[in-house]
C-alpha positions as CSV (number, residue, x, y, z in Angstrom):
1,M,22.1,43.0,16.2
2,S,19.4,45.4,15.2
3,T,17.0,46.6,17.8
4,F,14.1,49.0,17.8
5,Q,13.8,51.7,20.8
6,R,10.5,53.2,21.2
7,V,11.6,56.8,22.4
8,S,8.5,58.8,22.6
9,G,4.7,58.5,22.4
10,S,1.8,57.3,24.5
11,T,2.5,55.0,27.4
12,E,0.6,52.2,25.7
13,A,2.7,52.8,22.5
14,L,6.0,52.8,24.4
15,E,5.1,49.4,26.2
16,A,3.7,47.7,23.2
17,G,5.3,45.1,20.9
18,P,6.2,43.4,19.0
19,P,8.8,44.7,18.1
20,W,9.8,45.2,21.8
21,S,11.7,48.3,22.6
22,V,15.3,47.5,23.4
23,G,17.6,50.5,24.0
24,E,21.3,50.8,23.7
25,N,21.8,50.6,27.7
26,E,19.9,47.4,27.8
27,V,21.9,45.8,25.1
28,R,25.3,47.1,26.9
29,G,23.8,45.7,30.2
30,L,23.3,42.3,28.7
31,F,26.2,41.9,26.5
32,G,28.9,44.5,27.4
33,E,30.2,42.9,30.6
34,E,30.7,39.5,28.9
35,D,33.3,38.6,26.4
36,W,31.4,40.6,23.7
37,E,32.4,44.0,22.3
38,V,29.3,46.1,21.8
39,E,29.7,48.8,19.2
40,K,26.9,51.3,17.8
41,I,27.2,51.2,13.9
42,D,24.2,53.4,13.1
43,E,21.0,54.8,14.2
44,I,18.1,55.4,12.1
45,D,15.1,57.7,13.0
46,V,12.3,55.5,11.5
47,M,9.8,58.5,11.6
48,R,12.0,60.5,9.2
49,D,14.1,58.0,7.2
50,E,12.9,57.4,3.7
51,L,13.4,53.6,4.0
52,Y,10.4,53.6,6.3
53,K,8.1,56.0,4.7
54,D,5.5,53.2,4.0
55,S,5.3,52.2,7.8
56,R,5.3,55.8,9.4
57,E,1.5,56.3,9.5
58,R,1.2,52.6,11.2
59,W,3.6,53.9,14.0
60,R,1.9,57.2,14.3
61,S,-1.5,55.6,14.5
62,A,-0.2,53.1,17.2
63,G,0.7,56.1,19.3
64,L,4.6,56.5,18.6
65,D,6.1,59.9,18.1
66,E,9.7,58.8,17.8
67,L,11.0,55.4,17.1
68,R,14.7,54.5,16.3
69,E,16.5,51.3,14.8
């Protein structure tokens, strides 16, 4: 499963979507108590990672300061 977590920015940007913000605690709350094993494999800082260089300005103009995948 891959999720985006809107970490910091304007209130409107944090609540906006898609993609909707889904944090690690929410994933663990939904799946961790069942027969699922939840393991965080990686975390990417979208605003700094080279893979996302073409979309950074779009996220910033939407009011986000920090976004993690």
